[in-house]
SEMAR-32730 format. One line per field, with one value per residue (C-alpha): residue in one letter; x, y, z; residue number from 1. Coordinates in steps of 0.02 Angstrom, whole numbers, plus 50000, padded with zeros to 5 digits. Each point is the difference from the previous one (the first is absolute). Last residue first. Layout:
BEGIN
residuo c(A	...)
x c(X	...)
y c(Y	...)
z c(Z	...)
num c(NUM	...)
END
This chain:
BEGIN
residuo c(W	K	K	V	S	E	N	L	V	T	S	G	I	R	K	R	L	D	K	R	K	V	E	G	T	L	Y	Q	E	I	M	M	T	A	I	P	C	A	W	T	A	G	F	G	A	N	E	V	V	V	A	V	A	I	Q	P	D	E	L	P	A	F	G	I	F	I	A	H	D	R	G	H	P	N	Q	V	T	G	T	K	G	A	M	H	L	S	D	V	A	Y	H	R	G	T	G	Y	V	M	V	R	H	M	G	E	K	V	A	E	F	H	R	K	A	I	K	L	N	H	R	N	I	R	M	S	D	N	K	N	L	H	P	S	I	Y	Y	G	E	N	A	I	T	A	A	Q	N	A	L	Q	L	P	T	V	L	I	E	G	Q	G	I	S	L	S	R	I	T	I	A	K	W	G	T	K	G	Y	F	K	D	F	L	K	T	S	P	I	S	G	S	S	Q	E	S	L	D	T	D	T	F	K	Q	G	L	G	F	S	M	V	E	E	R	W	L	E	Y	R	H	R	F	D	E	N	E	K	G	Y	G	D	K	Q	L	L	D	R	F	A	C	W	F	Y	P	N	C	S	Q	E	I	A	R	D	L	A	V	P	S	G	H	H	H	T	C	K	I	P	T	S	G	P	G	S	C	P	Y	L	T	N	P	T	I	A	G	Q	Q	L	C	V	L	S	Q	I	T	K	F	T	S	G	P	P	Y	M	A	Q	T	A	R	N	M	L	P	K	T	P	D	K	L	L	T	N	Y	N	K	S	R	E	K	G	V	L	V	K	P	N	W	S	P	N	S	V	L	A	L	I	E	G	T	K	P	E	I	A	V	A	S	G	I	K	G	A	L	L	E	E	A	L	L	Q	L	Q	I	D	L	T	T	Y	L	D	T	G	A	K	A	T	R	D	L	E	G	D	Q	Y	S	G	Q	I	R	G	R	V	D	R	M	L	V	E	V	G	K	E	G	R	L	Q	Q	E	Y	T	R	E	L	G	D	R	G	S	Y	D	G	R	T	Y	Y	A	D	R	D	I	D	S	Q	S	V	E	G	V	S	G	L	V	H	A	A	A	N	Y	T	Y	D	R	L	T	R	K	Q	I	Q	I	G	P	F	M	F	L	S	E	Q	L	S	A	I	D	E	K	K	L	Q	S	M	F	V	Q	P	T	W	R	S	Y	G	R	N	K	R	K	D	K	I	E	A	I	R	E	D	F	E	E	R	S	I	S	L	S	K	C	F	A	L	T	D	W	N	K	G	M	D	R	M	T	M	T	I	E	Y	I	P	Q	N	F	V	L	L	E	G	N	R	D	Y	I	L	G	R	S	P	Y	I	T	Q	K	V	L	A	N	N	D	A	Q	D	K	T	S	Q	D	I	I	Q	L	Y	F	L	R	M	I	Y	T	L	V	I	V	V	A	I	G	S	I	V	Y	R	R	N	Y	Y	Q	D	N	I	M)
x c(51136	50076	50129	50023	50124	50136	49896	50047	50045	50031	49968	49833	50054	50162	49927	49851	50113	50115	49854	49919	49887	49868	49867	49817	49992	49866	50012	50188	50036	49884	50082	50171	49944	49943	50161	50104	49902	49999	50189	50101	49862	49916	50160	50053	49970	49938	49836	49965	49827	49931	49837	49941	49862	49973	49901	50001	49940	50096	50134	50036	50031	49986	50104	50033	50170	50063	50170	50002	50128	50136	49961	49864	49945	49964	49984	49922	50090	49868	49998	49858	49952	49924	50061	49996	50076	50132	50141	49967	50034	50134	50120	49858	49912	50076	49950	50018	49904	49924	49963	49936	49864	49948	49987	49896	49886	49978	49961	49873	49916	49918	49883	49913	49924	50036	49843	50068	49899	50009	49949	49950	49904	50162	50004	49872	50103	50090	50178	50005	50149	49936	50047	49845	49957	50077	49945	50068	50118	50014	50191	49982	49888	50118	50147	49899	49948	50184	50032	49850	50069	50171	49916	49984	50045	49985	50052	50156	50059	49912	50072	49860	49973	50167	49922	49887	50047	50031	49817	49945	49976	49960	49823	49909	50124	50175	50011	49816	49947	50126	49920	49823	50040	50029	50161	50003	50048	50031	49854	50095	49944	49981	49835	50032	49840	49942	49858	50071	50161	50076	50014	50124	50027	49876	50023	49846	50105	50096	49836	49933	50164	50003	49820	50044	50148	49891	49881	50145	50056	49826	49974	50167	49917	49914	50065	50167	50003	49888	50142	50115	49990	50019	50137	50100	49983	50057	50147	50054	49983	50115	50125	50024	50045	49988	50096	49874	49853	50056	50032	49819	49934	50093	50173	50085	50145	50133	50040	50109	49992	49911	49879	49981	49839	49980	50099	50104	50190	50013	49925	49942	49831	49872	49818	49913	49818	49984	49912	49879	50011	49891	49844	49932	50017	50178	50055	49922	50084	50173	49995	49953	50153	50107	49961	50133	50123	49988	49863	50024	50002	49878	50021	49838	49952	50166	50091	49906	50068	50043	50180	50028	50187	50025	49951	49899	49838	50091	50071	49829	49924	50136	49964	49812	50009	50124	49864	49937	50006	50065	50175	49925	49955	50187	50025	49998	50115	49938	49823	49939	49832	49997	49867	49866	49841	49932	49916	50058	50161	50072	50091	50179	50057	50178	50067	50147	50143	50143	50103	49881	49892	50047	49959	49834	49954	50048	49899	49845	50015	50011	49853	49885	49874	49816	49947	49897	49927	49940	49838	50015	49964	49829	50000	49868	49865	49957	49828	49939	50166	49927	49900	50162	50160	50104	50014	50125	50040	49941	49964	49813	50016	50048	49916	50085	49938	50112	50000	50045	50076	49967	50132	50142	50048	49841	49973	50183	50010	50074	50095	50090	50020	50114	49987	49945	49906	49915	50042	49900	50072	49856	49841	49957	49841	49910	50086	50031	50026	50116	50100	50011	50066	50141	50011	50158	50099	49994	50113	49998	50001	50046	50131	50082	50008	50149	50090	49901	49891	49934	49926	49851	49957	49857	49909	49981	49939	50080	49886	50038	49861	50062	50189	50062	49906	50108	50157	50051	49929	50101	50164	49961	49939	50153	50044	49834	50034	49924	49914	49905	50017	49871	49845	49846	49865	49835	49933	50129	49956	50107	49925	50067	50179	50118	49898	49925	50169	49969	50089	50145	50022	49998	50137	50113	49971	50052	50152	50054	49975	50124	49963	50055	49821	49996	50100	49872	49859	50100	50029	49816	49932	49813	49947	49875	49899	50034	49820	49947	50157	49963	50168	50051	50160	50030	50060	50076	49965	50077	49896	50032	50053	50076	49938	50030	49834	50056	49927	50082	49921	49940	49926	49845	50020	49962	49850	50008	49894	49943	49966	49838	50009	49838	49940	50055	50025	49814	49964	50120	49928	49825	50056	50087	49852	49917	49833	49903	50059	50081	49881	49844	50062	50026	49828	49918	50096	49949	49819	49998	50074	49877	49853	50057	50016	49824	49929	50082	49929	49828	50005	50037	49821	49938	50129	49896	49854	49822	49913	49836)
y c(50518	49828	49981	49886	50055	49881	49845	49836	50074	49868	50059	49914	49835	49988	50063	49882	49853	50038	50016	49833	50000	50108	50037	49978	49815	49992	50177	50020	49827	50030	50167	49917	49867	50131	50101	49841	49941	50163	50021	49844	49873	50117	50006	50164	50164	50109	50034	49919	49924	49924	49905	49940	49893	49999	49895	49834	49851	49841	50085	50133	50103	50077	50032	50105	50055	50110	50064	50106	49966	50127	50127	50062	49834	49931	49813	49956	49893	49917	49916	49896	49976	49892	50012	49884	50111	49962	49982	50165	49981	50111	49873	49880	50120	49935	49819	49867	50061	50166	49943	49836	50099	50075	49824	49943	50150	49954	49818	50044	50136	49878	49929	50168	49993	50149	50099	50143	50085	50189	50068	50183	49972	50027	50180	50052	50140	50019	49951	50111	49958	49876	49847	49918	49841	49848	49824	49830	49919	50146	49998	49991	50154	50092	49970	50066	50150	50038	49988	50112	50133	49983	50042	49877	49994	49853	50041	49894	49923	49900	49829	49934	50172	49983	49860	50122	49948	49820	49982	50057	50165	50041	49933	50148	50128	50020	50166	50048	49822	49999	50152	49942	49832	50096	50045	49994	50178	50109	50099	50147	50069	50163	49995	49864	49998	49836	49926	50046	49899	50044	49873	49885	49892	49977	49812	49979	50076	49837	49904	50111	49994	49810	49993	50130	49892	49846	50097	50059	49821	49940	50145	49987	50026	49831	49906	50020	49840	49972	49989	50112	50148	49891	49892	50155	50076	49838	49983	50180	49977	49847	50080	50150	49898	50112	49871	49994	50031	49857	49896	50015	49973	49844	49996	49895	50034	50063	50177	50075	50190	50152	49897	50034	50038	49930	49898	49931	50010	50111	49857	49849	49987	49862	50014	49894	50013	49949	50156	49981	50090	50074	49967	50176	50022	49931	50113	50151	49957	49972	50159	50096	49936	50023	50186	50026	49946	50166	50119	50119	50173	50143	50148	50075	49915	49967	50123	50147	50135	50159	49940	50004	49955	50148	50125	50138	49963	49986	50175	50065	49926	50079	50175	49979	49932	50128	50105	49856	49812	49900	49984	49923	49839	49956	49940	49841	49912	49866	49938	49909	49927	49909	49901	50013	49916	49872	49911	49818	50039	50137	50099	50063	50108	50049	50120	50043	50118	49974	50107	49962	49847	49914	50154	50026	49818	50016	50161	49921	49847	50113	50103	49850	50071	49951	50180	50078	50166	50131	50091	50186	50125	50085	50189	50078	50105	50176	50071	50002	50072	50126	50081	50056	49974	50152	50185	49988	50174	50042	50184	49971	49865	49819	49834	49830	49836	49852	49858	49816	49894	49813	49861	49986	49819	49912	50107	49987	49810	49963	50165	49988	49813	50034	50164	50183	49998	50168	50176	50161	50165	50036	49917	49818	49914	50048	49856	49994	50186	50013	49848	50072	50163	49905	49949	50031	49845	49844	49851	49813	49867	49855	50084	50084	49837	50053	50138	49960	50099	50115	50175	50074	50183	50073	50166	50153	50159	50169	50141	50165	50122	50135	50000	50095	49884	49855	50076	49859	49866	50067	49979	49819	49953	49908	49933	49907	49915	50058	49884	50141	50180	50121	49891	50105	50044	50056	50173	50054	49845	49871	49828	49979	50015	49962	50079	50118	50082	50098	49872	49986	50189	50006	49868	50096	50162	49917	49917	50169	50084	49875	49864	49984	49971	50148	50103	49971	50060	50154	50039	49979	50117	50012	50181	49968	49864	49814	49946	49983	49902	49858	49920	49825	49942	49814	49903	49831	49870	49826	49849	49813	49861	49830	49964	49817	49914	49826	50006	50168	50167	50155	50152	50090	50183	50127	50105	50179	50134	50122	50178	50080	50186	50093	50181	50057	49818	49973	50124	49912	49833	50064	50061	49835	49893	49995	49910	50095	50180	50025	49889	50069	50178	49961	49921	50152	50120	49903	49993	50190	50026	49878	50086	50170	49936	49928	50164	50094	49878	50008	50191	49994	49949	50184	50074	49985	50080	49967	49979	49911)
z c(49587	49999	49864	49851	49866	50060	49961	50082	50169	50132	50179	50025	49924	50099	50165	49992	49955	50145	50121	49955	50153	49918	50130	50048	49958	49865	49930	50013	49928	49853	49963	50017	49877	49874	50004	49988	49846	49903	50002	49957	49965	49877	49897	49920	50091	49858	50091	50168	50012	50160	50027	50170	50075	50189	50123	49906	50103	49952	49893	50130	49898	49827	49845	49845	49937	49859	49943	49842	49863	49955	49867	49885	49925	50175	50023	50167	50127	50108	50169	50067	50182	50135	50179	50149	50134	50133	49875	49913	49814	49923	49924	49953	49882	49838	50032	50133	50153	49947	49822	50075	50088	49833	49925	50148	49977	49817	50039	50135	49895	49879	50132	50021	49827	49886	49965	50104	50135	50024	50169	50015	50162	50095	49940	50129	50076	50165	49954	49846	49889	49870	49898	49922	50092	49919	49961	49946	50121	50122	49986	49811	50003	50119	49882	49854	50106	50029	49813	49962	50118	49917	49834	49856	49814	49880	49821	49996	50163	50133	49961	49888	49926	49909	49894	49906	49823	50057	50048	49828	49910	49818	49986	50076	49934	50070	50092	50002	50034	50143	50080	49967	50081	50161	50089	50191	50043	50152	50069	50074	50166	50095	50093	50127	50103	49925	49899	49830	50010	49833	49861	49913	50154	50143	50014	49889	49862	49980	49991	49861	49904	49998	49940	49866	49944	49987	49887	49891	49978	49954	49879	49908	49830	50018	50150	50089	50101	50150	50129	49898	50122	50155	49923	49953	50174	50083	49879	50029	50186	50002	49880	50119	50154	50153	50103	50142	49882	49886	50156	50055	49822	49948	49922	49865	50014	50119	50057	49865	49991	49927	49897	49815	49908	49823	50042	50145	49992	50155	50102	49900	50084	49978	50057	50130	50054	50182	50065	49854	49833	49861	50102	49996	50188	50004	49856	50088	50165	49925	49897	50156	50093	49845	50005	50135	49863	49910	50058	49852	50078	50030	50118	50065	50164	50088	49887	50070	49887	50094	50019	49811	49992	49880	50137	49916	50093	50166	49976	49948	50158	50107	49933	50015	50178	50068	50084	50105	49975	49853	50076	50158	49908	49992	49824	49896	49877	50032	50014	50155	50046	50166	50093	49865	50062	49878	50146	49993	49907	50112	49867	49979	49854	49957	49870	49891	49965	50121	50118	50144	49963	50165	50105	49911	50034	50183	50023	49922	50112	50152	49935	49984	49878	50002	50031	50138	49944	50123	49960	49968	50137	50005	50004	50110	49918	50055	49957	50180	50059	50121	49860	49915	50099	50042	49955	49857	49935	49825	50035	49993	50134	49981	50037	49996	49926	50037	49873	50002	49865	49991	50003	49874	50034	49945	49845	49951	50017	49829	49994	50167	49969	49852	49904	50012	50164	50027	50054	49998	49937	49882	50057	50019	50061	49839	49910	49812	49968	50151	49945	49823	50073	50082	50181	50101	50046	50108	49971	49968	50134	49887	49892	50151	50100	50106	50094	50154	50121	49866	49998	49909	50023	50100	49990	50112	49916	50030	49944	49914	49953	50119	50021	50154	50120	49935	50078	50117	49887	49854	50095	50046	49825	49934	50174	50006	49834	49837	49876	49914	49943	49929	50000	49961	50127	49921	49957	49873	49902	49911	49975	49824	50060	49857	49861	50128	50029	50160	50111	49879	49995	50190	50005	49881	50095	50163	49923	49929	50168	50072	50128	50182	50061	50121	49875	49864	50114	50049	49816	49955	50134	49958	49985	49860	50085	50028	50029	49817	49959	50122	50038	50048	50084	50019	50150	50040	50134	49977	49952	50002	49882	50046	50176	50044	50037	49949	49824	49964	50047	49906	50089	49938	49951	50134	49952	49934	50080	49867	50057	49946	50037	50018	49982	49827	49952	50023	49861	49883	50048	49965	49830	49964	50054	49829	50016	50132	50009	49831	49902	50085	49971	49815	49988	50081	49888	49844	50059	50021	49827	49921	50086	49938	49824	50009	50063	49857	49873	50079	50001	49814	49966	50017	49884	49840	50090	49949	50165	49981)
num c(612	611	610	609	608	607	606	605	604	603	602	601	600	599	598	597	596	595	594	593	592	591	590	589	588	587	586	585	584	583	582	581	580	579	578	577	576	575	574	573	572	571	570	569	568	567	566	565	564	563	562	561	560	559	558	557	556	555	554	553	552	551	550	549	548	547	546	545	544	543	542	541	540	539	538	537	536	535	534	533	532	531	530	529	528	527	526	525	524	523	522	521	520	519	518	517	516	515	514	513	512	511	510	509	508	507	506	505	504	503	502	501	500	499	498	497	496	495	494	493	492	491	490	489	488	487	486	485	484	483	482	481	480	479	478	477	476	475	474	473	472	471	470	469	468	467	466	465	464	463	462	461	460	459	458	457	456	455	454	453	452	451	450	449	448	447	446	445	444	443	442	441	440	439	438	437	436	435	434	433	432	431	430	429	428	427	426	425	424	423	422	421	420	419	418	417	416	415	414	413	412	411	410	409	408	407	406	405	404	403	402	401	400	399	398	397	396	395	394	393	392	391	390	389	388	387	386	385	384	383	382	381	380	379	378	377	376	375	374	373	372	371	370	369	368	367	366	365	364	363	362	361	360	359	358	357	356	355	354	353	352	351	350	349	348	347	346	345	344	343	342	341	340	339	338	337	336	335	334	333	332	331	330	329	328	327	326	325	324	323	322	321	320	319	318	317	316	315	314	313	312	311	310	309	308	307	306	305	304	303	302	301	300	299	298	297	296	295	294	293	292	291	290	289	288	287	286	285	284	283	282	281	280	279	278	277	276	275	274	273	272	271	270	269	268	267	266	265	264	263	262	261	260	259	258	257	256	255	254	253	252	251	250	249	248	247	246	245	244	243	242	241	240	239	238	237	236	235	234	233	232	231	230	229	228	227	226	225	224	223	222	221	220	219	218	217	216	215	214	213	212	211	210	209	208	207	206	205	204	203	202	201	200	199	198	197	196	195	194	193	192	191	190	189	188	187	186	185	184	183	182	181	180	179	178	177	176	175	174	173	172	171	170	169	168	167	166	165	164	163	162	161	160	159	158	157	156	155	154	153	152	151	150	149	148	147	146	145	144	143	142	141	140	139	138	137	136	135	134	133	132	131	130	129	128	127	126	125	124	123	122	121	120	119	118	117	116	115	114	113	112	111	110	109	108	107	106	105	104	103	102	101	100	99	98	97	96	95	94	93	92	91	90	89	88	87	86	85	84	83	82	81	80	79	78	77	76	75	74	73	72	71	70	69	68	67	66	65	64	63	62	61	60	59	58	57	56	55	54	53	52	51	50	49	48	47	46	45	44	43	42	41	40	39	38	37	36	35	34	33	32	31	30	29	28	27	26	25	24	23	22	21	20	19	18	17	16	15	14	13	12	11	10	9	8	7	6	5	4	3	2	1)
END
């Protein structure tokens, strides 16, 4: 037996050696098999992977009119490793008509890993982008003088019409969060930032291709690697066919010029949006190219808020247009019948006065025709008090919740979630919780909330919701969520109301009478049977807002419209003529009332409004 105190140490030393060897093996396995960065760096010594960018999908209107297309642009990339020590910076700057200071500034940005996390000396970095052919002409001629520089062809959005900016949206450079979220993007890429461009980004963007080139030891490109076996062809984006009628869109934008407001037109049977206008707006071309950031900031600071899509985001009390819904809910819950009569004393009526004398008593169709405030207050009161108030107001509060539920079934008080409209406000149909908070459970009665009966008070709706309301009445009890993609499956998103179909006849007749005998008669189109309802909405911040909803033809509705003109006064004076001309254009192909079109379109109601 060997008696050596150092004899067992050989096992310790052997173990350490094994651990070291295993560590090296694991590290090599990680670098060569798992971590591709080392391999990529080695490949970059011999290979150049050049991205081939796809053409973005085109956007059309419902009739095949081209709305958005692509124009070629160029970007300059540089691979720092290939530029060498004797690189002629001044000659390069001269070829691009930029100063040395601009060059140094841009290089600093590229190398700043806080701004450019993907920076590497071995990979191409974007130096300048969105350049036109004339911008790079001089550089192209002398490109051989600048190793490491590549000119990459890209595309830039262009527009056939100066219209529909809010709907179409824009394309801009991706942010770092976009890159972190989606591996498709790298620094310098572009994606849809808003509107349809954003909603359908994955469809429109297509798939990138790649061309693998081989270079020699001096970095010179020798040609395609392995005869192009590793190359991948770019796949163009899929074209998008929208539901818009561009001629109707152009007319609505023309009529809203010089005004703050919006207009929405829907095909009732399908939920397809025919026009969606928000004013003030801008020429979509101003958010394209190198001036995009500057122009966007200018729009952002404009006090008239042109970047806000008023058609889907602005909220207003619906005013008298709400009386159509009030009628249907009261009919469904048995508070009234079409023949129920209520008295009206005109401006002397209490607790809600009427705007004018129109005879008394009145039934439902004439109450809608004359927009009789006392009639709808009485109907609302009788609905809420139908079962009395009950212990601690429970019966009354229950009736109110039933009323609220049926009102919201028209698409009010909530966003349309099964649609491709991403920028929406929900509006508001107040709940019992809200009034309990203000007054306590037993502190509010029908008279407390009487303003709701005529579409004022705490009720708020968007113009999109108003147009959908008109479409729902036109359909006699259902709507398909409003949408902009002509080729999608949105039609399955049908929402059926609990209101019986028979109740719509009286309401539609009342709306028809508005256009024959009531406030809409001056702007009705003789050849069309129209249904409509005007509204003049109280505005605590200034002059009243003008609102109109309507549809036509009465027998087989093809178009439903809502128009809101802020601070314009009576709905019959401004919103109604705009809506009826939109209906006339869509159903007949032209507006024959040339003088009316010129007068409305040329009248400026707000001096601060401009079209960018």
